[in-house]
Structures are given as structure tokens and as C-alpha cells.
C-alpha positions in Angstrom: 29.8 -89.7 23.9 27.1 -88.1 25.7 24.7 -86.1 24.6 26.4 -83.2 26.5 29.6 -84.3 25.1 27.9 -84.1 21.6 26.7 -80.4 22.4 30.1 -79.2 23.5 31.9 -81.0 20.3 29.1 -78.7 18.0 29.3 -75.6 20.2 33.2 -75.8 19.4 33.1 -76.2 15.8 30.6 -73.5 15.6 33.2 -71.1 17.4 36.0 -72.3 15.2 34.0 -71.8 12.2 32.8 -68.0 13.2 36.0 -66.9 14.2 37.4 -68.4 10.9 34.5 -66.6 8.9 35.5 -63.6 11.3 39.0 -63.1 10.1 38.2 -64.6 5.7 38.4 -60.9 4.4 38.1 -62.7 1.0 34.8 -64.1 1.4 31.7 -62.0 -0.7 28.7 -64.4 1.0 26.1 -62.7 3.0 24.5 -63.6 5.8 21.2 -62.3 6.3 19.5 -61.6 10.0 16.0 -64.3 9.6 14.3 -61.5 11.7 14.8 -57.9 10.6 16.4 -58.5 7.2 19.8 -56.9 7.8 22.9 -58.5 6.3 26.3 -59.1 7.9 29.5 -60.2 6.2 30.3 -63.1 8.9 28.6 -65.7 11.0 30.4 -64.0 13.6 28.6 -60.7 13.3 25.2 -62.0 12.1 25.2 -63.5 15.6 26.5 -60.8 17.5 23.8 -58.7 16.0 20.8 -61.6 16.9 22.6 -61.4 20.5 22.9 -57.7 21.2 20.3 -55.9 19.0 17.3 -54.6 20.6 15.3 -54.2 17.9 15.7 -57.6 16.8 14.7 -58.8 19.8 11.5 -56.4 19.7 11.2 -58.0 16.6 11.6 -61.5 17.7 9.3 -60.7 20.6 12.2 -61.2 23.3 13.0 -59.3 26.1 17.0 -57.8 26.7 18.9 -60.2 28.9 20.4 -57.1 30.2 19.2 -53.7 31.3 22.3 -51.7 29.7 21.0 -50.4 26.5 22.2 -47.8 24.1 19.4 -45.4 24.4 21.0 -44.2 20.8 21.3 -47.3 18.4 19.8 -50.1 20.8 22.9 -52.3 21.4 22.7 -54.3 24.4 25.6 -54.8 27.1 25.9 -57.2 29.6 28.0 -54.8 31.8 27.3 -51.3 32.7 31.3 -50.4 31.6 31.2 -51.7 28.4 27.7 -49.8 27.9 29.8 -46.5 29.0 32.9 -47.4 26.9 30.5 -47.9 23.9 28.4 -44.6 24.7 32.1 -42.3 24.0 32.4 -44.0 20.7 28.9 -44.4 19.7 28.2 -42.7 16.3 24.9 -41.8 16.8 25.7 -40.4 20.1 28.1 -38.3 18.6 25.7 -37.2 15.6 23.1 -35.9 18.3 25.8 -33.9 20.4 27.2 -32.0 16.8 22.9 -31.5 16.3 22.5 -30.2 19.8 26.0 -27.9 19.4 24.6 -26.6 16.0 21.4 -26.0 17.5 23.2 -24.2 20.5 25.1 -22.1 18.0 22.7 -21.2 15.7 20.9 -19.9 18.6 23.8 -17.7 19.9 24.0 -16.3 16.7 20.2 -15.3 16.3 21.2 -13.7 19.5 24.2 -11.7 18.5 22.5 -10.8 15.1 19.6 -9.4 17.1 22.3 -7.2 19.3 24.3 -6.4 16.0 21.2 -5.2 14.7 20.6 -3.0 17.7 24.0 -1.7 17.7 23.8 -0.7 13.8 20.8 1.2 14.6 22.3 3.0 17.3 25.0 3.7 15.2 22.9 5.0 12.4 20.9 7.2 14.3 24.4 8.7 15.8 25.6 8.9 12.0 22.6 11.0 11.0 22.8 13.3 14.1 26.9 14.1 13.1 25.9 14.6 9.5 23.1 16.8 10.2 25.1 19.0 12.6 28.3 19.0 10.0 25.8 20.6 7.6 24.0 23.1 9.9 27.7 24.1 10.9 28.9 24.9 7.4 25.1 26.6 6.8 25.8 28.7 10.1 29.4 29.4 8.9 28.4 31.4 6.1 27.8 34.8 7.2 31.2 35.3 9.0 32.4 33.9 5.7 30.9 36.4 3.7 32.8 39.5 5.3 36.1 37.6 3.9 34.2 36.3 0.4 37.3 37.5 -1.7 39.9 35.8 0.6 38.5 32.9 1.1 37.6 32.3 -3.0 41.2 33.4 -3.5 42.2 30.8 -1.1 40.1 27.9 -2.5 41.1 28.9 -5.9 44.8 28.2 -5.1 43.9 25.0 -3.3 42.3 24.2 -6.3 44.5 25.1 -9.2 47.3 23.5 -7.2 45.9 20.4 -7.2 47.6 17.7 -8.9 46.0 16.0 -12.2 43.7 12.7 -11.4 44.2 9.9 -14.9 43.3 6.9 -15.3 46.8 5.4 -15.5 47.4 7.1 -12.1 44.4 5.5 -10.7 45.2 2.0 -11.9 49.1 2.6 -11.1 47.9 2.7 -7.1 45.5 -0.9 -7.0 48.8 -2.5 -5.6 48.6 -0.6 -2.8 45.0 -2.3 -1.9 45.1 -4.3 0.5 43.3 -7.0 2.9 43.0 -4.8 5.5 41.6 -2.1 3.8 38.9 -4.8 3.1 38.3 -5.6 6.3 37.3 -2.6 7.6 34.7 -1.7 5.4 33.8 1.6 3.8 36.3 3.4 6.1 38.9 1.3 4.8 38.4 1.2 1.3 37.9 5.4 2.2 41.1 5.6 3.6 42.9 3.7 0.6 41.4 6.2 -1.9 42.7 9.0 0.1 46.1 7.5 1.1 46.8 6.6 -2.6 44.7 7.4 -6.2 43.3 10.9 -4.3 45.9 12.0 -2.1 46.4 15.9 -2.8 44.3 15.5 -5.9 40.5 15.9 -4.8 39.0 18.8 -2.4 34.9 18.8 -1.3 33.7 22.4 -1.7 29.9 21.9 -0.8 29.8 19.2 2.2 26.0 18.8 2.4 26.0 18.0 -1.5 29.0 16.1 -1.5 30.4 18.3 -4.5 34.1 17.4 -5.0 36.9 19.2 -7.4 39.3 17.7 -9.1 41.9 18.1 -12.0 41.4 15.9 -15.0 43.9 14.7 -17.8 43.6 18.3 -19.6 44.4 20.3 -16.6 40.6 21.1 -16.5 38.8 21.9 -13.1 36.1 19.0 -12.7 33.1 19.6 -10.6 31.6 16.2 -9.6 28.7 16.4 -7.5 28.0 12.8 -5.4 31.4 11.6 -7.1 29.8 10.3 -10.0 32.1 10.4 -12.3 35.4 9.5 -10.5 33.7 6.2 -8.4 33.3 5.0 -11.8 36.9 5.1 -12.4 38.1 4.5 -9.1 35.9 1.0 -8.6 36.6 -0.2 -11.8 40.0 0.0 -11.0 40.2 -1.9 -8.0 37.3 -4.4 -9.4 39.7 -7.4 -10.1 42.1 -6.7 -7.1 39.3 -6.7 -4.9 37.9 -10.1 -5.8 41.2 -11.3 -5.2 41.7 -9.7 -1.9 38.1 -11.1 -1.2 38.6 -14.8 -1.8 41.9 -14.4 0.5 40.0 -12.9 3.2 37.1 -15.7 2.7 39.5 -18.4 2.8 40.9 -17.4 5.9 37.8 -17.2 7.9 36.5 -20.4 6.3 39.9 -22.2 7.8 40.0 -20.5 11.1 36.0 -22.2 11.2 37.1 -25.5 10.3 39.9 -25.3 12.7 38.4 -23.9 16.0 36.5 -25.9 18.8 35.5 -23.3 20.9 32.0 -22.7 20.6 31.9 -19.1 21.0 34.9 -18.6 18.7 32.7 -20.6 16.4 29.9 -18.2 16.6 31.9 -15.8 16.2 33.8 -16.8 13.0 30.1 -17.4 11.6 28.8 -13.7 12.4 32.2 -12.3 10.9 31.8 -14.3 7.9 27.9 -13.1 7.9 28.6 -9.6 7.9 31.5 -9.9 5.2 29.7 -11.6 3.1 26.6 -8.8 3.1 29.6 -6.0 2.5 30.6 -8.7 -0.4 27.3 -8.1 -1.8 27.0 -4.5 -1.5 30.3 -3.5 -2.7 29.5 -5.5 -5.6 26.4 -3.5 -6.2 28.2 -0.5 -5.8 30.9 -1.4 -8.2 28.0 -2.0 -11.0 27.0 1.4 -10.3 24.4 1.3 -7.1 25.0 3.9 -5.1 23.8 1.9 -1.6 24.4 3.2 1.7 28.0 1.4 1.7 29.0 3.8 -1.6 27.6 6.9 0.5 29.6 6.1 3.6 32.7 5.8 1.7 31.9 9.2 0.1 30.9 11.1 3.4 34.3 9.7 4.7 36.1 11.2 1.9 34.1 14.5 2.0 35.0 15.3 5.7 38.7 14.6 4.8 39.0 16.7 2.4 36.0 19.8 3.0 37.4 23.2 2.6 
């Protein structure tokens, strides 16, 4: 037998061994690369690594036999089509693409936050102007009221005397009407809940500038409550648990939408909504703890504007 024939026999034997090793799932033998130290389960995958890994070739001081090299994981391919097909599946390529998308989303979110901040500043300025105009209107209206003091006082007293009693049991009985839509609408939603249910026909604002409310307590006594100091404790205490339940529900809803959407603009939108809702949740938590923050005053302002006499 010639030397060439001997080489062919050896090659065929090695090929068979590599195929056998590749299919032998029960073998626990490790096959380390003598150049870079990386271990492989079969001789076949080790040989593939030695032939195709540009990193390993660099360690050996060899040049790749092909110009078709993956720029992300350094695997060498003999044909351009093989490289193209690999790029569509390359994990590192996908990771880089994902990082690029996340970076773009973060930039978009940052821009949206800046735009929202500008809009919030404008809205805050307009609210302040409206507040000042409303207070001036009340002050300017006083002279014309003076001539009819007795009549108006009689009307106001009649309205106050006709108010329904507010009790803790009555307030707690209406908690079931608080919905996720109220939560989503922020301060306006909370004030609408209070006005439509526990406070309906039971409070009047007698001094808008000082946010003074009047109502009847369980003993039928007329209570003057500036800044809704006493009444707010009862209201917030009643909805605390229900509010937490609805908040978790809405947070889960936002999370599910964020996980399922693939549109970058939608992702940015849901992230911004989640960010604003997280801030609202913090404001509500502080408000429930007795902090008369801006969120509380927005609710109070809405209630007073709807019940002012």
C-alpha cells in the first residue's frame, strides 16, 4: 500500500471517530484546545474550533484561510453566504443590536422627559395664573355681595344645613367605587372619585382662597375644615388598601405591555408612562402619610372649585 493510501485510511478513520464522538452524548470526556485552553465535548467540535477560530489562529500565529470572518465572534467562514447566514444567528451580534436599541430608547426617553418637563412647567404656570385670577375674582366680587349680605348668608346657611352627614362608615362604604381609571387620571381622577361618591352633596367650599370646606359630622355638627385637614385623613385612610391593589394592577398592566410590544416608539411611550406613574405612586404614598404635597393640593383645588359657594 502506498503512503498516499495510508494517509487516506488514517483520514477516514479520524473522520469516523469525529462523527462517532459528535453523536456520543453520554461521553463526559473533555477535549481542550492546546492553544487557547478552551474545552470541547467532542474532537469534532475541537477540530472545528481550531480550523475556524480567528482568536485561536492569532495565538498560533497563523493567518485565516478566508476573508469571511464574523466581526463579533471571530469565527472564520469559507464562503460569503455562510458568513451572511451566521450573522443572522450570531448571539453577540444580537446582543450588540439589542444594546444599540436600548441606547436609542434611552435617548428618546431623555428627550421625551425634557419635553414633558417643559410642558409641565407651562401647565404649572397656567394653573398659577388661573388660581390667581380665581382668587381675584372672589375678592372683587365681595363689594357687590355686601348689599345682599343677609340674603346670601341665608342661602349659604340653608345649603350648609341641608348637607348630608359624613361618617367614617359612609366613607368606607364607597371605597368599592374607586377604579383603576381614577388612578390613571391622577389628581383629577382622585378628586372626581371623592366628589362623585363619599363627598357628593356633603361638602361646600366657603372660602376658595383658603381652601376652607364645611361639612356635617356624625353628630350633625357643622365642621369648618381649612385645607381639608380633618376630612382628608378619613378619605385617604379609607382608600389606602384599595389604592395599593389598583396600583399593583396598573403596574402589572404596564409591565405586560412593555414585554410584548416590539415597536421602539411604543416601548419609549410605556417606559415614560411607567416613570410618571412611579412618581405619582410616590406622591400618593407621601400624601397618605400626611404630607400635604403638590399632589394633595391639586386634589384639594379640584374639590374646592367644584363645591365653592
